[in-house]
LUMKOL-607010 format. One record per residue (C-alpha): x, y, z. Coordinates in steps of 0.02 Angstrom, whole numbers, padded with zeros to 5 digits, always signed. Layout:
<recs>
XYZ;...
</recs>
This chain:
<recs>
+00005+00623-00590;-00098+00517-00472;-00102+00332-00432;-00229+00295-00569;-00106+00364-00698;+00021+00228-00660;+00025+00107-00806;+00004-00078-00775;+00171-00164-00744;+00251-00007-00671;+00369-00027-00522;+00335+00087-00374;+00413+00121-00205;+00281+00130-00069;+00301+00243+00082;+00222+00205+00250;+00094+00344+00227;+00011+00249+00085;-00029+00105+00202;-00080+00219+00344;-00204+00312+00233;-00262+00152+00148;-00327+00089+00315;-00380+00259+00384;-00550+00341+00375;-00478+00492+00286;-00607+00542+00153;-00479+00625+00040;-00323+00516+00046;-00400+00349+00099;-00485+00300-00065;-00338+00330-00183;-00218+00242-00064;-00337+00093-00049;-00350+00088-00239;-00160+00084-00252;-00145-00057-00124;-00282-00154-00215;-00192-00132-00383;-00034-00200-00302;-00134-00347-00232;-00200-00385-00407;-00018-00380-00469;-00055-00236-00587;+00093-00145-00510;+00257-00208-00439;+00283-00130-00268;+00439-00109-00164;+00461-00046+00013;+00607-00034+00129;+00626-00126+00292;+00610+00042+00378;+00440+00072+00296;+00383-00104+00337;+00434-00079+00518;+00340+00087+00531;+00183+00015+00454;+00193-00138+00565;+00205-00029+00721;+00068+00090+00663;-00068-00037+00625;-00026-00216+00674;-00208-00269+00693;-00260-00197+00526;-00111-00274+00436;-00145-00445+00511;-00324-00438+00450;-00274-00382+00275;-00107-00469+00255;-00051-00498+00077;+00040-00659+00034;+00227-00652+00057;+00318-00660-00109;+00467-00777-00128;
</recs>
């Protein structure tokens, strides 16, 4: 299974690596991770992450996250 196989409306837990690769120049893992993040942004998927993952991502790429910040959900 890959990210494109996830049906619309599915709930997923996102690990820090997805965000790292989504913003990286990795030719293999970057595109599918960006696609997943974009699907989440379009609300096709319901995403969850832990505070630990959020903290790791925030420390790894604060400038990139600030530029691409998604709206905070209530």
